[in-house]
N, C-alpha and C positions, 0 to 999 in steps of 0.2 A: 630776036634771038639773043641779041647782045644784052638787052634789058632782062630777058628771061634768065640768061646765064648769070648776070649780076644778082638777080633776085634769088636764084637758087643758092648762089654762094653766100649771100647775106643770110639766107634761111639756115644753111648748114652751119654757118659761123654762130648764129644765134642758138641753134640746137646744141652745138658743141659746148658753148658757154653754159647753157642750162644744164647739160649733162655733167659738165665738169664741176659746176657749182653743186649739183646733187651728189656727185661722187665725193667732192670735198666734204660736204656735210656728213655723208655716210662715213667717210674715213675718219673725220673728227670724232664722230659718235663712237665709231668702232675703237679708235685709239683710246678714247675716254673710258669706254667699257673695258677694254683690254687692260688699261692701267689699273682700273678699279678691281678687276678680277685678279690681276697679277698681285696687287697689294693684298687683297683678301686672302689669296692662296698662300702668299708668303707669311702673312700674319697667322693664318691657320697652321702652317707648318711650324712657325716659331712657337706658337702656343702649344702645338703637339709636342715639340721638343721640350718645352718647359714642363709640360705634364710628365713627359718621359723622365726628365731629370728628377722630378719629385718622386716618381715611382722608384727610380734607381736609388735615389738618396734614402728613401724609406727602407728599401731592401738592404742597402749598404749599411745603414744604421742598425738594422736588426741583426745583420750578420756580424757587425762589429761588436754588438752587445753579446751575441752568442760566443764569439771568439774570446772576449774578455771573461765571460762567465766560465767558459771551458778552461781557459788558462788558469783562472783562480781555482776552479774545481780540481784541475790537474795538480796544482800545487798542494791543495788540501789532501788529495788522495796520496800524493807522494809522501806527505808528512805522515799519513796513516801507515803507509808502507814502511817507513822508517820505524814507526812505533812497533809494527809487527816484527820487524827484524830485531829490534832491541828486546822485545818481549820473548822472542824465540831464543835469543842468546841468553837472556836472564834465566831461562828454565834449565840451562845446563848445570848451574850450581846446585839448585834444589835436587836435581836428579843425582848428581854426584854425591850430595850429602845423604840422600836416602839409600843409595847403593852402598856407600861407605858404612852407614849405620848397620845395614844388614850384614855386611862382611865382618864388621867388628864384632857383632853379636854372635857370629859363627864361632868365635873364639871362646865363648862361654863353655864351662865344663859341666858335665853331668853332675847332678840332676837338673841344673839350671838351664841346660841346653834344650829348651822346650819351645813349642810354637805358641807363644803367649799373645796377649792382646797387642803388645808393642810390635811384634813381628807382623801381625795382621795389618796394623795401621801403616807400618812402613812399606809393606807390599802394596797396600792400597795406594799409598802416596806415589810409589814408583810407577804403578800402572796409570794413575791419574796423570802424572807428568808426561808419560809416553803418549797417552791419548791427546793431551793438550798440545804436545809438539806436533803430532800429525795434523791436528786441527789448524794450528797456526801455519804450518807449511802449505796446507791446501788453500787457506785464506790468502796467504802471501802470493801463491801462484795465481789465484783469481784476481788479485789486485794488479799483478804484473800484466796479466792479459787485458784487464780493463784499461790500464795505462797505454798498452800497445794499440788498443782499438780507438785511440783518441781521434775524434772526428774534427779536431781543430784545423788540421791541414786542409781538409776538403773545404771547410768554410772560409779559410784564408784564401784559397785559390779563387773561390767564388767571389769573395770580397774584392780581391785584386782585379778580377775581370770587371766587377761593377765599377771600381774606381776608374779603370781605363775607359770603360764605356761612358761613364759620367763625364770624364774629361773630354772625350770625343764629342758627345752631344752638347756639352757646354761650349766647346769651340765652335761647333756648328751653329749654335744659337747666337754667337757673336758676329757671324758673317753678316755683312750689309751690302746694299747695292753700291754704296760709295766706297767700299773697301777695295783694296788692290790685291788681296791674297786669295781671291776666288778665280776659278778658271773653268773652261769647258771640260766635262768628262762624259762624253756621250755613252761610253760603255757601262757607266755605273747605273744606268736606268734599266735595271733588270733585277728580278728577284733571285736570290741565291737559293739553290735547291736544298742546301744543308742548313739554311737559316731556320731558327726556331720561331714558333708563333708566340704571341703574348701569353697564351694559356700555358704552353710548355715552358716558356721562360719563367713565369710566375711559379709553376709547379716545381721546377727544378730548385729554385731558391727555397720554396716552402718545404720541400722534402729535406733539403739540407738543414734547415732550421729545426724541422720536426725531429730529424735524426739527432741533431745536436742536443735537443731537449731530452730525448730519450737517453742519450749517453750521459748527460748531466744528471738526470734522475737516477740512472743506474749507479753512477758514481756516488751520489748522495746516499742512496740506499746502502751501497757497499760500505761507505764510511760509517753509517749508523750501525751496520752489522759488525764492523770491526770494533767500534766503541763498545758495543754490547759484549762481544766475545772477549775483548781484553779486560773489561770490567769483571765478567763472570770468571775468567781464568784467574785473575789476581785474587778474587774473593775465594774461589775454590781452593787454590793453592795455600793461601793463608789459613783457611779453615782446616784443611787437612794437616797443615803444619802445626796448628794449635792442638789438633787431635793427637798427633804423634807426640808432641811435647807433653801433653796431659797424660798419655799412656806411659811414657817414659818416667815422668815424675811419680806417677802412682806406683809403677813397678819398683822404682828406687825406694819409695817408702815401704813397700812390702819387703824388699830385700833388707832394708835397714832394720825393720821390725824382726824379721826372721833371724838376722845376724845377732841382734841384741838378745833374743831368746836363746839362741845357741850359746852365746857367750855366758849368759846367766846359768844355763845348764852345765856349761863347762866348768864354771866356778864351783858349782855344787859337786860335780864329779871329782874335781881336784881335791876339794875338802873331804869327800868321801874316800878317795884313794888314800889320802893321808891318814884318815881314821882307820881304814882297813889295814893299811901297812902297820899302824900302831897295834891294831888288834892281832894281826899275825905275829908280830914280835912278842906280844904278850902271851899268845898261845904257845909259841916256841919256848918262851921262858917257863911257862907253866909246865910244859912237858918235861923240860930239863929239870925243873924243880922236883919232879916225881921220880927222878932217877935215884936219888939218895934214899928216900923212904923204901923204894923197891929193893935197893941193895940191902938195906937193913933187914927188911922182912925176909928176903930170900936167904940172907946169911944166917939169920936166926933159925930158919927152918933147916938149913944145911947143917948147922952145928948141932941142933937137937936130934938130927937123924943119927948121930953117933952116941946117943945115950945108951948105956949098957943094959942088957937084959930086960928085966921087967920095967926098967925106968923108961924104956922106949914106949911111952904111953901116949895114946891119943887123947890127951887131956884138953881141958878148955883152952889152954894157951896155944896148943897145937892147932885146934880148930880156928882160933881167932887169928893166928898168923896166916893160915891158909886163906881164911876169909879176907884178910888184909891184902894179901898178894892178889887175890881175885879182884878185889875192889880197885886196887891200884892199876891192875891190868886193864880193867874196864874203863877206868878214868882216863888212862893214857890213850886207849883206843878211841874213846869219845873225843878227846882233845885232838888227836891226830886226824880224826874224821872231820872235825870242825876246822882244823887247819887246812885240810884239803879243800873244803868248801870255801873257806875264806880266800885261799889262794886262787881258786877258780873264779870267785867273785871279783878278786882283784884284777885277774886277767880280763874279765868282762868289762870292768871299769876302765882298764887301760885301752881296750879295744874301742869302748865308747868314747873315751877321751880322744883317741886318734881320729875316729870318725867325726867327732864334733869339730876338732881342729881342722880336719880336711874340709868339712862342710863350711866352716867359717872362712877358710881360704877361698873356697868356691864362691861364697857370697861376696867376699871382698873383691874378688876378680870381676864378678858380675856387676857390682856397684861401680867399680872403676870404669868398666866398659860403658855402662848405661849413662853414668853421670859425667865422668871426666872425658870420655870419648864422644859418645853420641850427643848428649845434651850440649856439651861445649861446642861441638862442631855445628850444631843447629843454630847457634847464636849468629852465625854468618849468613843466615837465610836472607835473600833479597827483600827489600821493602816492597810495599804494595805499589808505590809509584814506579819502581823499576820493573816489577812484574807486569804493570800495565803499559810499559813501553815509553814512559815519560822521561826516563833517565838512561 
């Protein structure tokens, strides 16, 4: 029993050693496997963090590019807005000139107070400017709305979140087993319900970039539209300005020509009035000169009426004296009739002279209004660069 007890003890000791050796071998293998698995898992996590950093850096770079592009585009659009404001302000002077021209021409006198080609062009010019002002105001409002819809802030927030996330993952990637700044956080090993998925994360940034691209494209298109509008506006205004100037210049030529013809006719009328006045004076003198012969003839007849008795004879001398008185009377009547006609003709000439002088004054007034007022005022018309909003 004693030997058996020792034998059993030796056997148990040997078994324990064998079991311990086996356990040690398994423990060593397990520890080796655990170390390898742990290192592999950590390397995989570090690699995953590195890949994540690349993804974040790529998105961050794309967002930064979009932000810079949007910022540049916003500056360009703001410059176009300033051009619109300048162009809108520049239309005030042409409108004031057109309305002032129309008001000045209202002071023309009849018969020059007519709806001529100049008035049509000026009315067209005023209407064109009003339409242009409405167009510029609508475009300016559209530009302001586009600037207010700037998507840059959304991209900046997303970019800021990406920077923070990048810094966080970069810090995580620098943690090592030999470091002293890591510690246990058991509660962190759980998924946040509000956390995004890689798909939603990528879609969020993609949507922001896509929207930024749309905003940028809309801004570029709007700038191109503004360029086109301002170019067309400046061209239309200058073209209409030229048309108004041409109509005014042509009208002034017509007025000059009409005034010259009126002055020519006035000179002829004045000469004719002088001639007619001389003719009337001659007629009056001729009538006066017939008084003495009439007195002589009538006196002869009067004296011969007192011849005595049979001497009161209707002789040839008597008939000749009677005939002379008749002839003188007829001559005086014809001279007086001609004098009346000449005086009436003189009055007509005087009336014509007054009408010509009045018409010349009307033409002079019209020329002064069209040339000295309207055309002179139109020399202050804005330049094409100012109408296009560059000044």
